[in-house]
C-alpha positions as CSV (number, residue, x, y, z in Angstrom):
1,M,0.0,0.1,0.1
2,G,1.1,3.6,-0.6
3,T,2.1,5.8,2.4
4,D,0.2,8.5,3.9
5,A,2.6,11.1,2.4
6,D,1.7,9.3,-1.1
7,T,-2.1,9.9,-0.3
8,L,-1.6,13.5,0.7
9,A,0.4,14.1,-2.5
10,A,-2.4,12.8,-4.5
11,R,-5.1,14.8,-2.9
12,E,-2.9,18.0,-3.0
13,L,-2.9,17.5,-6.9
14,E,-6.8,17.4,-7.2
15,P,-7.0,21.0,-8.5
16,R,-4.4,20.4,-11.0
17,L,-5.9,17.1,-12.0
18,A,-9.4,18.6,-12.5
19,E,-7.9,21.5,-14.5
20,A,-5.9,19.2,-16.8
21,L,-8.9,16.9,-17.3
22,A,-11.0,19.8,-18.4
23,Q,-8.4,21.4,-20.4
24,Y,-7.0,18.6,-22.4
25,W,-10.0,16.1,-22.6
26,G,-13.2,18.3,-21.8
27,F,-14.2,16.0,-18.9
28,E,-15.5,17.0,-15.4
29,S,-15.0,13.7,-13.7
30,L,-13.4,10.3,-14.0
31,R,-15.0,6.9,-14.4
32,P,-15.0,4.2,-11.8
33,L,-11.4,3.0,-11.0
34,Q,-9.9,5.6,-13.3
35,R,-9.3,7.8,-10.1
36,E,-7.8,4.9,-8.2
37,A,-5.5,4.3,-11.2
38,V,-4.5,8.0,-11.5
39,D,-3.9,8.2,-7.7
40,A,-1.6,5.2,-7.9
41,A,0.3,6.7,-10.8
42,I,0.6,10.0,-9.0
43,A,2.0,8.2,-5.9
44,G,4.5,6.6,-8.2
45,R,3.3,3.0,-7.6
46,D,3.4,0.0,-9.8
47,A,0.0,-1.1,-10.9
48,L,-2.0,-3.6,-12.8
49,V,-5.2,-2.1,-14.2
50,V,-8.0,-4.3,-15.8
51,L,-10.7,-2.2,-17.4
52,P,-13.1,-3.3,-20.2
53,T,-12.9,-1.9,-23.8
54,G,-14.3,1.6,-23.5
55,G,-13.6,1.9,-19.8
56,G,-11.0,4.6,-20.2
57,K,-7.8,2.8,-19.7
58,S,-5.6,5.2,-21.8
59,L,-6.6,8.1,-19.6
60,C,-5.4,6.3,-16.6
61,Y,-1.8,6.7,-17.8
62,Q,-2.1,9.7,-20.0
63,L,-3.4,12.1,-17.3
64,P,-0.6,11.4,-14.8
65,A,2.1,11.9,-17.6
66,V,0.6,15.3,-18.2
67,L,0.5,16.2,-14.6
68,H,4.1,15.2,-13.7
69,G,5.6,16.9,-16.6
70,A,8.3,14.2,-17.3
71,T,8.3,11.4,-19.9
72,D,6.5,8.1,-19.8
73,L,7.1,5.1,-22.1
74,V,4.0,3.3,-23.6
75,V,4.6,-0.2,-25.0
76,S,2.1,-1.0,-27.6
77,P,1.8,-3.9,-30.1
78,L,0.6,-2.2,-33.2
79,I,1.5,0.8,-35.3
80,S,-2.1,1.7,-36.0
81,L,-2.7,1.7,-32.2
82,M,0.1,3.9,-31.5
83,K,-0.8,6.3,-34.4
84,D,-4.4,6.7,-33.3
85,Q,-3.3,7.2,-29.7
86,V,-0.7,9.9,-30.7
87,D,-3.2,11.6,-33.1
88,A,-5.8,11.8,-30.4
89,L,-3.3,13.3,-27.8
90,R,-2.0,15.9,-30.1
91,A,-5.5,16.9,-31.0
92,C,-5.9,17.4,-27.2
93,G,-2.7,19.4,-26.9
94,V,-0.6,16.7,-25.2
95,P,2.9,16.4,-26.7
96,A,3.3,12.7,-27.7
97,V,5.3,10.7,-30.3
98,A,5.4,7.2,-31.6
99,L,8.7,5.4,-32.7
100,H,7.8,2.6,-35.4
101,S,9.0,1.5,-38.9
102,G,6.2,3.3,-40.5
103,L,7.7,6.8,-39.9
104,A,9.4,8.7,-42.7
105,P,13.1,9.5,-41.9
106,E,12.3,13.2,-41.4
107,E,9.5,12.2,-39.0
108,N,11.6,9.7,-37.1
109,A,14.3,12.6,-36.7
110,E,11.8,15.1,-35.5
111,A,10.4,12.6,-32.9
112,E,13.8,11.7,-31.6
113,A,14.8,15.4,-31.3
114,A,11.6,16.2,-29.4
115,I,12.2,13.2,-26.9
116,A,16.0,14.2,-26.4
117,A,14.9,17.8,-25.6
118,G,12.4,16.6,-22.9
119,E,9.5,18.1,-24.8
120,V,7.4,14.8,-25.0
121,R,5.1,13.5,-22.3
122,L,4.4,10.1,-23.8
123,V,6.6,8.0,-26.1
124,Y,5.0,4.9,-27.8
125,A,7.0,2.1,-29.2
126,A,6.5,-1.7,-29.9
127,P,8.7,-4.0,-27.6
128,E,11.2,-4.7,-30.5
129,R,11.8,-1.1,-31.1
130,L,12.0,-0.1,-27.4
131,L,14.7,-2.6,-26.7
132,T,17.0,-1.6,-29.5
133,R,20.4,0.0,-28.4
134,R,19.5,3.2,-30.4
135,T,16.3,3.6,-28.8
136,L,17.7,2.9,-25.2
137,D,20.7,5.2,-25.8
138,L,18.0,7.9,-26.8
139,L,15.9,7.3,-23.7
140,R,18.7,6.9,-21.0
141,P,19.3,10.7,-20.4
142,V,15.5,11.3,-20.5
143,D,13.6,11.6,-17.1
144,V,11.6,8.5,-17.6
145,R,9.1,8.3,-14.8
146,A,6.9,5.2,-15.8
147,I,6.8,2.4,-18.3
148,I,3.4,1.5,-19.3
149,I,2.5,-1.9,-20.8
150,D,-0.6,-1.6,-22.9
151,E,-2.4,-4.9,-23.9
152,A,-0.5,-6.5,-21.1
153,H,-2.3,-9.8,-21.7
154,C,0.2,-10.3,-24.5
155,I,2.8,-11.1,-21.7
156,S,1.1,-14.2,-20.5
157,H,1.2,-17.7,-21.8
158,W,-2.3,-18.2,-20.5
159,G,-3.6,-15.2,-22.4
160,H,-5.4,-15.4,-25.8
161,D,-2.7,-13.4,-27.6
162,F,0.7,-14.4,-26.2
163,R,3.6,-12.4,-27.8
164,P,7.2,-13.7,-26.8
165,E,8.7,-10.4,-27.3
166,Y,6.6,-9.1,-24.4
167,R,8.6,-11.3,-22.0
168,R,11.7,-9.4,-22.6
169,L,10.3,-6.1,-21.3
170,V,11.4,-6.8,-17.9
171,D,15.0,-6.2,-19.1
172,L,14.1,-2.5,-19.0
173,K,14.2,-2.6,-15.2
174,R,18.0,-2.6,-15.5
175,V,17.9,0.4,-17.8
176,F,15.3,2.5,-15.8
177,P,15.5,1.2,-12.3
178,E,13.6,4.0,-10.7
179,A,10.7,4.0,-13.2
180,A,7.2,2.8,-12.1
181,W,5.6,-0.1,-14.0
182,R,2.0,0.0,-14.9
183,A,0.2,-2.8,-16.9
184,F,-3.1,-2.2,-18.6
185,T,-5.4,-4.7,-20.4
186,A,-9.1,-5.2,-21.1
187,T,-9.4,-8.9,-20.6
188,A,-7.6,-11.0,-18.1
189,T,-8.7,-14.0,-16.0
190,E,-7.3,-14.4,-12.5
191,R,-4.8,-16.8,-13.9
192,V,-3.6,-14.3,-16.5
193,R,-3.4,-11.5,-13.9
194,E,-1.2,-13.5,-11.8
195,D,1.1,-14.3,-14.6
196,I,1.4,-10.6,-15.5
197,L,2.4,-9.6,-12.0
198,A,5.0,-12.4,-11.9
199,Q,6.5,-11.8,-15.3
200,L,6.7,-8.0,-14.8
201,D,7.9,-8.5,-11.2
202,L,5.8,-5.5,-10.1
203,R,6.6,-4.1,-6.8
204,D,3.8,-3.7,-4.2
205,P,1.4,-3.1,-7.1
206,A,-2.1,-1.5,-6.9
207,V,-4.1,-4.2,-8.5
208,L,-7.4,-2.6,-9.9
209,V,-10.0,-4.8,-11.6
210,G,-13.0,-3.1,-12.9
211,A,-16.3,-4.7,-13.7
212,C,-15.9,-6.5,-17.0
213,D,-19.6,-6.3,-17.9
214,R,-20.5,-3.9,-20.6
215,P,-24.2,-3.1,-19.8
216,N,-24.6,-0.9,-23.0
217,L,-24.0,-4.0,-25.2
218,T,-26.8,-6.2,-26.3
219,Y,-25.5,-9.8,-27.0
220,R,-27.3,-12.0,-29.4
221,V,-26.1,-15.6,-30.3
222,T,-28.1,-16.9,-32.9
223,P,-28.0,-20.3,-34.7
224,R,-26.5,-19.8,-38.3
225,T,-29.3,-20.7,-40.6
226,D,-29.0,-18.3,-43.5
227,A,-25.9,-16.4,-42.8
228,R,-26.2,-13.9,-45.5
229,A,-29.8,-13.0,-44.8
230,Q,-29.0,-12.8,-41.0
231,L,-26.0,-10.6,-41.6
232,L,-28.0,-8.2,-43.9
233,E,-30.8,-8.0,-41.1
234,A,-28.4,-7.2,-38.5
235,I,-26.7,-4.6,-40.6
236,G,-30.0,-3.1,-41.4
237,R,-30.6,-2.3,-37.8
238,H,-27.7,0.1,-38.0
239,E,-28.2,2.2,-41.2
240,R,-25.5,5.0,-41.6
241,E,-23.7,3.6,-38.4
242,A,-20.3,2.0,-38.0
243,V,-20.4,-1.9,-38.2
244,I,-17.6,-4.4,-38.0
245,V,-18.2,-7.9,-39.4
246,Y,-15.7,-10.7,-38.5
247,T,-15.1,-13.7,-40.6
248,L,-12.7,-16.6,-40.1
249,S,-10.9,-16.4,-43.5
250,R,-9.6,-13.8,-46.0
251,K,-11.6,-15.4,-48.6
252,E,-14.8,-15.0,-46.6
253,A,-14.0,-11.4,-45.8
254,E,-13.6,-10.5,-49.5
255,Q,-16.7,-12.5,-50.6
256,T,-18.9,-11.1,-47.9
257,A,-17.9,-7.6,-48.6
258,D,-18.5,-8.0,-52.3
259,W,-21.8,-9.4,-51.7
260,L,-22.8,-6.6,-49.3
261,K,-21.9,-4.1,-51.9
262,T,-24.3,-5.7,-54.4
263,S,-26.8,-5.3,-51.7
264,G,-26.4,-1.6,-51.3
265,V,-24.2,-1.7,-48.2
266,S,-21.1,0.6,-48.1
267,A,-18.7,-2.3,-47.2
268,L,-14.9,-2.9,-47.5
269,A,-12.9,-6.1,-46.8
270,Y,-9.7,-6.0,-44.6
271,H,-7.3,-8.8,-43.9
272,A,-3.6,-9.5,-43.3
273,G,-3.3,-10.6,-46.9
274,F,-3.4,-7.0,-48.1
275,D,-0.1,-5.0,-48.1
276,G,0.5,-2.4,-45.3
277,P,-0.5,0.7,-47.4
278,K,-3.8,-0.8,-48.6
279,R,-4.7,-1.9,-45.1
280,Q,-4.0,1.6,-43.9
281,R,-6.2,3.1,-46.6
282,I,-9.1,0.8,-45.7
283,Q,-8.8,1.5,-42.1
284,D,-8.5,5.2,-42.7
285,R,-11.7,5.2,-44.7
286,F,-13.4,3.5,-41.9
287,M,-12.1,5.7,-39.2
288,Q,-12.9,8.8,-41.1
289,E,-16.5,7.8,-41.7
290,R,-16.2,7.3,-45.5
291,C,-17.2,3.6,-45.1
292,D,-20.0,2.3,-42.8
293,V,-19.2,-1.5,-42.7
294,I,-15.7,-3.3,-42.4
295,V,-15.7,-7.0,-43.2
296,A,-12.5,-8.5,-41.6
297,T,-10.6,-11.2,-40.1
298,V,-9.2,-10.7,-36.7
299,A,-6.3,-8.7,-38.3
300,F,-8.7,-5.8,-37.9
301,G,-8.4,-5.6,-34.0
302,M,-6.3,-3.7,-31.7
303,G,-6.0,-0.1,-32.7
304,V,-9.5,0.3,-34.0
305,D,-10.4,3.1,-31.7
306,R,-13.4,4.4,-33.4
307,S,-15.8,5.0,-30.6
308,D,-19.2,5.0,-32.4
309,V,-19.2,1.3,-33.6
310,R,-22.8,0.4,-33.1
311,A,-22.6,-3.3,-34.0
312,V,-20.0,-6.0,-34.0
313,I,-21.3,-9.1,-36.0
314,H,-19.3,-12.5,-36.0
315,T,-20.2,-14.7,-38.9
316,A,-18.7,-17.7,-37.0
317,M,-17.6,-18.4,-33.4
318,P,-14.3,-17.0,-32.3
319,K,-11.8,-19.5,-30.7
320,S,-12.0,-18.2,-27.2
321,I,-14.1,-16.0,-24.8
322,E,-11.1,-13.7,-24.5
323,H,-11.0,-13.1,-28.3
324,Y,-14.9,-12.6,-28.3
325,Q,-14.8,-10.2,-25.3
326,Q,-12.2,-8.0,-27.1
327,E,-13.6,-8.1,-30.6
328,A,-17.2,-7.7,-29.5
329,G,-16.0,-5.0,-27.1
330,R,-15.1,-2.8,-30.1
331,A,-18.8,-1.9,-30.2
332,G,-20.1,1.0,-28.2
333,R,-16.7,2.3,-26.9
334,D,-18.5,5.6,-26.3
335,G,-20.7,4.0,-23.7
336,L,-23.7,4.4,-25.9
337,P,-26.0,1.3,-26.8
338,A,-24.5,-1.1,-29.3
339,E,-25.2,-4.6,-30.4
340,C,-23.0,-7.8,-30.8
341,V,-24.3,-10.5,-33.0
342,L,-22.8,-13.9,-33.1
343,L,-24.0,-16.5,-35.7
344,Y,-23.1,-19.8,-34.4
345,S,-22.9,-23.4,-35.6
346,S,-21.2,-26.3,-33.8
347,A,-19.3,-26.9,-37.1
348,D,-17.3,-23.7,-36.1
349,A,-15.6,-25.8,-33.3
350,T,-14.7,-28.4,-35.7
351,R,-13.1,-25.9,-38.0
352,W,-11.2,-24.3,-35.3
353,R,-9.9,-27.8,-34.2
354,R,-8.7,-28.3,-37.7
355,L,-6.9,-25.0,-37.9
356,M,-5.3,-25.6,-34.5
357,D,-4.2,-29.2,-35.6
358,R,-2.6,-27.6,-38.8
359,S,-1.0,-24.9,-36.8
360,A,0.5,-27.3,-34.3
361,A,1.8,-29.5,-37.2
362,E,3.6,-26.4,-38.8
363,A,5.2,-25.8,-35.2
364,G,6.4,-29.2,-35.1
365,E,4.0,-30.3,-32.3
366,E,1.9,-33.4,-32.2
367,A,-1.2,-31.6,-31.3
368,P,-2.8,-28.2,-30.1
369,S,-2.1,-27.5,-26.4
370,D,-4.6,-28.5,-23.7
371,H,-5.0,-24.9,-22.9
372,Q,-6.0,-24.0,-26.4
373,L,-8.8,-26.6,-26.5
374,E,-9.9,-25.7,-23.0
375,L,-10.4,-22.0,-24.3
376,L,-12.3,-23.3,-27.3
377,Q,-14.6,-25.6,-25.1
378,H,-15.4,-22.5,-22.9
379,M,-16.4,-20.6,-26.1
380,Q,-18.6,-23.4,-27.2
381,R,-20.5,-23.7,-24.0
382,F,-21.1,-20.0,-24.1
383,C,-22.7,-20.3,-27.5
384,S,-24.7,-23.3,-26.8
385,S,-26.0,-22.4,-23.4
386,M,-29.3,-20.7,-23.0
387,R,-28.3,-18.6,-19.8
388,C,-27.8,-14.9,-19.7
389,R,-24.9,-13.9,-22.0
390,H,-23.9,-11.2,-19.6
391,A,-23.7,-13.4,-16.6
392,Q,-21.7,-16.0,-18.6
393,L,-19.1,-13.6,-19.7
394,A,-18.9,-12.1,-16.1
395,E,-18.6,-15.6,-14.4
396,Y,-15.8,-16.5,-16.9
397,F,-13.8,-13.5,-15.5
398,G,-14.6,-14.3,-11.9
399,Q,-17.4,-11.7,-11.5
400,T,-21.2,-11.6,-11.2
401,V,-24.0,-9.5,-12.7
402,A,-27.6,-9.3,-11.8
403,T,-30.0,-11.1,-14.0
404,P,-32.1,-10.9,-16.0
405,C,-29.9,-8.3,-17.9
406,N,-32.6,-7.3,-20.4
407,A,-29.7,-6.9,-22.9
408,C,-29.1,-10.4,-24.4
409,D,-31.1,-12.8,-26.6
410,V,-31.9,-15.0,-23.6
411,C,-33.2,-12.4,-21.2
412,L,-35.1,-10.7,-24.1
413,G,-36.8,-13.9,-24.8
414,E,-35.8,-14.0,-28.4
415,N,-35.3,-17.7,-28.4
416,A,-38.4,-19.9,-28.2
417,A,-38.5,-23.5,-26.9
418,V,-39.1,-26.2,-29.5
419,D,-42.3,-27.9,-28.7
420,D,-41.6,-31.8,-27.8
421,A,-38.0,-31.4,-28.1
422,V,-37.5,-35.0,-27.0
423,T,-39.4,-36.4,-30.0
424,V,-37.4,-34.0,-32.4
425,A,-34.2,-35.4,-30.9
426,Q,-35.3,-38.9,-31.3
427,K,-36.1,-38.5,-35.0
428,I,-32.8,-37.0,-35.7
429,L,-30.8,-39.6,-33.6
430,S,-32.7,-42.3,-35.4
431,A,-31.7,-40.9,-38.8
432,V,-28.0,-40.8,-37.7
433,A,-28.5,-44.5,-36.4
434,R,-30.0,-45.6,-39.7
435,L,-27.2,-44.0,-41.7
436,E,-24.7,-46.0,-39.6
437,G,-22.7,-42.7,-38.6
438,R,-21.2,-42.5,-42.0
439,F,-22.4,-39.2,-43.4
440,G,-22.3,-35.5,-42.6
441,A,-25.0,-33.4,-41.1
442,A,-26.1,-32.1,-44.5
443,H,-26.9,-35.6,-45.6
444,V,-28.9,-36.3,-42.5
445,V,-30.8,-33.2,-43.0
446,S,-31.6,-34.2,-46.7
447,V,-32.9,-37.7,-45.6
448,L,-35.1,-36.2,-42.8
449,R,-36.6,-33.6,-45.3
450,G,-37.3,-36.4,-47.8
451,S,-34.9,-35.4,-50.5
452,S,-35.2,-37.5,-53.8
453,S,-31.8,-36.4,-55.2
454,E,-29.8,-38.7,-57.3
455,K,-27.4,-39.4,-54.5
456,I,-30.2,-40.2,-52.0
457,R,-31.8,-42.6,-54.5
458,R,-28.6,-44.2,-55.6
459,M,-27.8,-45.0,-52.0
460,G,-31.3,-46.3,-51.2
461,H,-31.8,-43.8,-48.5
462,D,-35.1,-43.0,-49.9
463,Q,-36.3,-46.3,-48.7
464,L,-35.2,-45.7,-45.1
465,T,-38.1,-45.4,-42.5
466,V,-36.6,-42.1,-41.4
467,H,-36.9,-40.5,-44.9
468,G,-39.2,-37.5,-44.8
469,L,-39.7,-37.8,-41.1
470,M,-39.2,-34.0,-40.7
471,R,-40.5,-32.9,-44.1
472,D,-42.3,-29.9,-42.8
473,T,-39.3,-28.5,-40.9
474,P,-36.9,-26.1,-42.8
475,A,-33.5,-27.5,-43.4
476,P,-31.6,-24.7,-41.6
477,A,-33.8,-25.4,-38.4
478,I,-32.8,-29.1,-38.6
479,Q,-29.2,-28.2,-39.0
480,S,-29.5,-26.0,-35.9
481,Y,-31.1,-28.8,-34.0
482,I,-28.2,-31.1,-34.9
483,D,-25.7,-28.6,-33.6
484,Q,-27.6,-28.2,-30.3
485,L,-27.7,-31.9,-29.9
486,I,-23.9,-32.1,-30.5
487,D,-23.4,-29.5,-27.9
488,Q,-25.7,-31.4,-25.4
489,G,-23.7,-34.8,-26.1
490,A,-26.5,-36.5,-27.7
491,I,-24.5,-37.0,-30.8
492,A,-20.9,-36.3,-31.9
493,R,-19.2,-35.0,-35.0
494,T,-15.7,-36.0,-36.2
495,T,-12.9,-33.6,-37.1
496,G,-11.2,-33.4,-40.5
497,D,-12.2,-32.0,-43.8
498,R,-15.4,-34.1,-44.2
499,P,-16.8,-34.5,-40.6
500,I,-19.5,-37.0,-40.1
501,V,-22.0,-37.2,-37.2
502,H,-22.3,-40.4,-35.3
503,L,-23.9,-41.8,-32.0
504,T,-21.9,-42.4,-28.9
505,D,-22.4,-44.3,-25.7
506,E,-24.1,-41.3,-24.4
507,S,-26.7,-41.3,-27.2
508,R,-28.9,-44.2,-25.7
509,P,-30.7,-42.1,-23.2
510,F,-31.5,-39.5,-25.8
511,L,-32.7,-42.2,-28.2
512,R,-35.0,-43.8,-25.5
513,G,-36.5,-40.5,-24.4
514,E,-34.9,-40.6,-21.0
515,A,-32.5,-37.7,-21.2
516,K,-33.5,-34.1,-20.8
517,V,-33.4,-32.2,-24.1
518,T,-33.7,-28.5,-24.7
519,L,-33.8,-27.2,-28.3
520,R,-34.3,-23.6,-29.2
521,K,-35.3,-21.8,-32.3
522,P,-34.9,-18.0,-32.9
523,K,-38.0,-15.9,-32.8
524,I,-38.6,-13.3,-35.4
525,V,-37.1,-10.2,-34.3
526,E,-38.3,-6.9,-35.4
527,P,-35.3,-5.4,-37.5
528,T,-36.2,-1.8,-37.4
529,R,-34.8,0.7,-35.0
530,R,-35.9,4.2,-34.5
531,R,-33.4,6.6,-32.9
532,S,-36.3,8.7,-31.5
533,R,-37.4,5.7,-29.3
534,E,-33.9,5.2,-27.7
535,P,-33.5,7.0,-24.2
536,D,-30.1,8.2,-25.3
537,W,-31.7,10.2,-28.1
538,A,-34.1,12.1,-25.8
539,G,-34.1,15.7,-26.8
540,V,-31.5,15.3,-29.5
541,D,-32.2,17.0,-32.8
542,S,-31.3,14.1,-35.1
543,R,-31.1,16.1,-38.2
544,L,-28.7,18.5,-36.5
545,F,-26.7,15.5,-35.3
546,E,-26.3,14.1,-38.9
547,S,-25.2,17.7,-40.0
548,L,-22.6,17.7,-37.3
549,R,-21.5,14.3,-38.4
550,D,-20.9,15.5,-41.8
551,L,-18.9,18.5,-40.5
552,R,-16.9,16.2,-38.3
553,R,-16.1,14.0,-41.4
554,Q,-15.1,16.9,-43.4
555,L,-12.8,18.3,-40.6
556,A,-11.3,14.8,-40.1
557,E,-10.4,14.6,-43.7
558,E,-8.9,18.1,-43.6
559,S,-6.7,17.1,-40.6
560,A,-6.0,13.5,-41.8
561,V,-7.2,12.0,-38.6
562,P,-9.9,9.5,-37.6
563,A,-13.2,11.4,-37.2
564,Y,-13.7,10.4,-33.5
565,I,-10.6,12.4,-32.7
566,I,-12.4,15.5,-33.6
567,F,-15.5,14.8,-31.2
568,G,-17.0,11.5,-30.2
569,D,-20.6,10.6,-30.9
570,E,-21.5,11.4,-27.3
571,T,-20.3,14.8,-27.7
572,L,-22.1,15.4,-31.0
573,R,-25.2,14.2,-29.3
574,E,-24.9,16.7,-26.6
575,L,-24.2,19.5,-29.1
576,A,-27.3,18.6,-30.8
577,R,-29.3,18.4,-27.7
578,Q,-27.9,21.7,-26.0
579,R,-27.3,23.6,-29.1
580,P,-24.8,26.0,-27.5
581,R,-24.7,29.4,-29.1
582,T,-21.4,30.8,-27.5
583,R,-17.8,29.4,-26.9
584,D,-18.4,29.5,-23.2
585,E,-21.6,27.3,-23.6
586,M,-19.8,24.9,-25.9
587,L,-17.0,24.5,-23.4
588,R,-19.5,23.1,-20.9
589,V,-20.4,20.3,-23.2
590,K,-18.7,17.0,-22.1
591,G,-15.7,16.1,-24.4
592,V,-15.0,19.8,-25.5
593,G,-11.6,20.8,-24.1
594,R,-9.8,24.1,-24.7
595,K,-7.6,23.1,-27.6
596,K,-10.5,21.6,-29.5
597,L,-12.7,24.5,-28.8
598,D,-10.0,26.7,-30.3
599,E,-9.5,24.6,-33.3
600,F,-13.0,23.5,-34.1
601,G,-15.4,25.5,-32.0
602,D,-16.2,28.2,-34.5
603,A,-17.0,25.6,-37.2
604,F,-19.5,23.7,-35.0
605,L,-21.0,26.9,-33.5
606,S,-21.6,28.1,-37.1
607,R,-23.2,24.9,-38.2
608,I,-25.5,24.9,-35.1
609,A,-26.5,28.6,-35.6
610,A,-27.3,27.9,-39.3
611,H,-29.5,24.9,-38.5
612,S,-31.4,26.8,-35.8
613,S,-32.0,29.9,-38.0
């Protein structure tokens, strides 16, 4: 724990803290745990801070750097993440630089000169760059007060995104023995937190773990029956709003984006197969609001700081809850309502297992690690369970939330129970038995639906007693029931390129009707959504809001920065609600700091006045 003197020092800085918060960021107060993290930093303590995406982690280390007036180092894994952070800080008037391979020689020289002169409050760098002799020689004479480890879960073998180079960061303790160390992450189980503390050898750290639940997010896990129709419906609920669609492969990303374009959706594909400049152009278009929908692999991830993403849609199951929490967490970073849709099939787990087997073979290993498979199983249970989604996510990270949450498909009653599920299960298991466990789910569905295809007739399967047994049930529904029965252990699916479904020893109670069976089918959800009906839009002039968005987009293009750096959606809504007439009135709007008022205030005030006249 900190000393009484430390606590006193933190309290004495309160006026300066409030002044800096208002001047640079336009905020009047800090969020839960931000104040504790800032106090720990002011007191010079080591710390581990776990806050959910959108919880304001960056401010926890940026504000203290402004207050102490020295230099802090920020370890960050991605160039795009560093660039956005530095752009945002400079827009607020905070001197910051990033050292990375994407800088032009003159930009790099300018950044190094500013560091050497002690003019920079925050220096961002990747671990590899930070540990080079050149960078260390540059930083040794500088008054380095703290070393910040962003995305600290990357240091843990038990995390979902382990990066070996993060393990070498502890070597910096010999170079900067007096510097405090602070680790920040959005997703960390207790096991991962303990590993971070051990690997970084933190000294009497303040361990601050915020509530992982994101109550502004509505989670929907839906059986994947008609992926394209389901995707289009979900996107349609967010017209003219930012949406991220995640796919498992590069090919799927491109095909889906192309199909969305033909359906009238402003969409672009993004994946690691594109060269760096192309990826940057695509990301810039999305961040500057010149594209509404990005269809991407997980390569589109950390560094995506656009605050007004109103939906994240997964077309298949991620490989761990940590991955899902991070990816889905890119929705609603501004704290406003957003939606997370996951289109699920049990075949997703089979596909992930196949990818893991291939990756293990390429690494010279016999099989994926038990830890990888355990993470995959946790994700499967999350998808197949019919319990509150918020509660399941919170429990995974060792926390609890009140239920019903009224913000997930389960608690909203969007999944209806199938009548006589036991009989439905018996029909499906009987078909699997008659087919002797030699065929895939699609063939089982065809038999149950009574198909008379050439293949069915040639194999004599049109003569089976189960042929046509579920003739009146849509094929996607039967496929979903098979997935659910696999999740419940009634039948099993093999791995490999051509997986088959088969019975197991555990199938007998299901065949006899002795086992409890729960089958669900999605209800028809009204796809329309009107802003005027949402509480967050109360009193907001929606036409003025759209006009201010257009102005923000224009200013962002002129400044070559992401649109959210000008002002976030929350600030635009407040401007469209309060309609300030003077600079003093505008300065009282949350998110408007003095530098941004000086730079953009007149333009926004003019637009508001023109709209009101």
